[in-house]
Every structure is written in structure tokens, then in C-alpha cells.
C-alpha positions as CSV (number, residue, x, y, z in Angstrom):
1,M,-28.4,46.5,-52.9
2,A,-27.0,49.4,-53.5
3,D,-25.3,51.4,-50.9
4,A,-27.1,53.9,-48.9
5,D,-26.8,57.8,-49.7
6,S,-24.0,59.1,-47.5
7,S,-26.5,62.4,-47.7
8,D,-28.2,60.5,-45.7
9,Y,-25.5,60.4,-42.6
10,F,-26.2,64.4,-42.4
11,L,-28.5,65.8,-39.7
12,Q,-29.0,68.4,-42.6
13,S,-30.7,65.3,-44.5
14,Y,-33.7,65.3,-42.0
15,D,-33.9,68.9,-41.4
16,F,-38.0,69.7,-42.4
17,P,-40.7,72.4,-40.9
18,L,-42.5,70.6,-38.4
19,P,-45.0,72.1,-36.5
20,E,-44.3,71.5,-32.3
21,R,-48.6,71.1,-32.5
22,L,-48.0,68.1,-34.8
23,I,-45.4,65.6,-32.5
24,A,-46.7,63.8,-30.1
25,Q,-46.0,64.0,-26.4
26,H,-47.9,60.7,-25.6
27,P,-48.4,57.6,-26.7
28,P,-52.0,56.4,-28.3
29,P,-53.6,54.4,-25.0
30,E,-54.2,51.7,-27.1
31,R,-51.6,49.7,-29.0
32,G,-51.5,50.3,-33.5
33,A,-53.8,53.4,-32.7
34,S,-51.1,55.6,-34.1
35,R,-51.8,57.9,-37.3
36,L,-49.5,56.3,-40.7
37,M,-49.3,58.2,-43.5
38,V,-49.0,56.0,-47.0
39,L,-47.1,57.4,-49.6
40,D,-47.6,55.9,-53.5
41,R,-44.1,56.0,-54.5
42,R,-45.2,56.1,-58.4
43,T,-47.8,58.5,-57.7
44,G,-46.5,60.7,-55.0
45,A,-50.2,60.3,-53.4
46,T,-50.5,60.3,-49.8
47,R,-53.4,58.6,-48.1
48,T,-53.7,58.0,-44.0
49,G,-54.9,55.3,-41.8
50,M,-54.0,53.4,-38.7
51,F,-50.1,52.1,-37.5
52,G,-53.1,48.6,-37.3
53,D,-53.8,48.9,-40.6
54,I,-50.6,48.8,-42.0
55,L,-50.2,45.2,-43.8
56,R,-53.4,47.0,-46.0
57,F,-51.1,48.8,-47.6
58,L,-48.6,46.8,-48.0
59,P,-48.3,45.0,-50.8
60,S,-48.8,41.0,-50.2
61,D,-45.0,40.3,-51.9
62,C,-43.6,42.3,-49.5
63,L,-40.6,41.7,-46.7
64,L,-41.7,43.6,-43.6
65,V,-38.6,43.8,-41.0
66,A,-39.4,44.9,-37.3
67,N,-37.0,47.0,-35.3
68,N,-37.4,46.3,-31.8
69,S,-33.5,47.1,-30.6
70,R,-33.1,50.0,-28.0
71,V,-31.2,53.5,-28.1
72,I,-28.3,52.7,-26.3
73,P,-27.0,55.9,-23.8
74,A,-24.7,57.7,-27.1
75,R,-24.0,60.9,-24.1
76,V,-20.8,60.6,-23.6
77,A,-19.5,62.2,-20.2
78,A,-16.6,65.2,-20.7
79,R,-14.6,68.1,-18.2
80,R,-14.4,71.2,-19.5
81,S,-10.9,73.4,-18.9
82,N,-11.7,75.3,-16.1
83,G,-13.3,71.6,-15.0
84,G,-17.0,71.8,-15.3
85,K,-19.2,68.5,-16.7
86,A,-19.7,68.8,-20.2
87,E,-21.9,66.2,-22.3
88,V,-21.2,65.0,-25.5
89,L,-23.7,63.5,-27.9
90,L,-22.3,62.6,-31.4
91,L,-24.0,63.0,-34.6
92,T,-21.8,62.0,-37.4
93,P,-22.1,58.3,-37.4
94,P,-18.3,56.5,-36.9
95,P,-18.5,54.6,-40.4
96,L,-18.2,59.0,-41.6
97,L,-16.0,59.7,-39.2
98,H,-12.4,60.0,-41.6
99,P,-9.8,60.0,-39.3
100,A,-6.3,61.8,-39.6
101,D,-2.5,62.2,-39.0
102,G,-2.8,64.7,-36.0
103,G,0.0,66.4,-37.4
104,P,2.7,67.9,-35.6
105,L,0.1,69.6,-32.8
106,F,-0.5,66.0,-31.8
107,P,2.4,63.6,-33.3
108,G,1.3,59.7,-33.5
109,R,-2.2,60.8,-32.4
110,Q,-5.5,60.3,-35.0
111,Q,-7.9,63.3,-35.2
112,A,-11.3,63.4,-36.8
113,E,-14.2,66.3,-37.8
114,A,-17.6,65.8,-36.5
115,E,-21.3,66.8,-35.5
116,A,-21.9,67.5,-32.3
117,L,-24.3,68.2,-29.5
118,L,-22.5,70.2,-26.4
119,K,-24.0,70.8,-23.2
120,P,-24.0,73.5,-21.8
121,A,-24.2,74.7,-25.6
122,K,-24.4,78.3,-25.2
123,K,-21.7,78.3,-22.6
124,M,-19.2,76.8,-25.4
125,R,-16.9,79.2,-27.7
126,P,-15.3,77.7,-31.0
127,G,-11.3,77.1,-29.4
128,D,-13.1,75.6,-25.9
129,I,-11.4,71.9,-25.3
130,L,-13.3,69.2,-23.5
131,S,-11.3,65.6,-22.5
132,L,-13.5,62.4,-22.3
133,A,-10.3,60.6,-21.5
134,D,-6.9,60.8,-20.9
135,D,-6.0,60.5,-24.2
136,L,-9.4,61.9,-25.8
137,A,-10.3,65.5,-26.5
138,V,-13.0,67.4,-28.2
139,E,-12.3,70.4,-29.5
140,L,-15.2,72.7,-31.0
141,L,-14.2,73.9,-34.1
142,A,-17.6,76.2,-35.7
143,R,-21.2,76.3,-33.3
144,G,-23.8,74.9,-35.5
145,P,-27.3,76.1,-35.8
146,Y,-28.7,73.2,-33.2
147,G,-25.7,73.8,-30.0
């Protein structure tokens, strides 16, 4: 099995324009009634259908894997240096974190750069430090386009 392209782990790999009017706000009343777009990889042609008809679009010798896992709570509570509450949502998958020696500022500790969403993002500035635990902190190095 080929390894996934490492760019698939980065948020910008999935950045594309999507008009809000095309984003479902509620599930369809009938299970399987959601819309389905099918891409023919050989020709690049697309077709549409209903998800309930997905078997019509799959080759007879294919393997369909259903993911019925639940989303785990991935938000971590943090404290700002002024004592205020904050929240960190890590966007960089842990396998892509490359821990390095903390250097002279953090001897005996590890550090790694990652992308995250912070809350309250508007109040955060580069250089701000958030405490996650007694021995774990986050420093905002730069603001990204999403907060």
C-alpha cells in the first residue's frame, strides 16, 4: 500500500471555495437521501445521484469500508497568562509533529511547531503563552488565516 502524500495532512491541502448555500445545515429527513457526486477517475466526468444508490456506482469487485467511528472531543482547555480561559484545537496530526530539543530556553524539554485554532483568537497575539498543564505550554508564533 502506498503511503499517503504528506501534504494530505495539512489544512491548506483541503482549502477550496465552497459557497455557504451548498453546505447542508440539517440531515435529510430520509436516511440515504443525501446527494452524492461520483467522479470517473479515468475520464474526469462527474455524475450525481443519491447516497442510497451508492452501490450502483461501485464496481462489483470493490471493497467498501464504512467508518462508523465517532468524533472525539479534541479541544484542550488552556489558561492565558492573565488567568483567562482559552481553548486549543490541534490541527496538525500528531504523527507530523517533529519534537526537538528545547534548547537553552527549555533545557531538558521538547518542543514542536504545529498548527492550531485558538479561542478566543481575536485576543491572541504572537508571543502569547497558553498553559495546558504544569509542564505543557503553547506559544503563539504567528496568526494564520483561520484564527
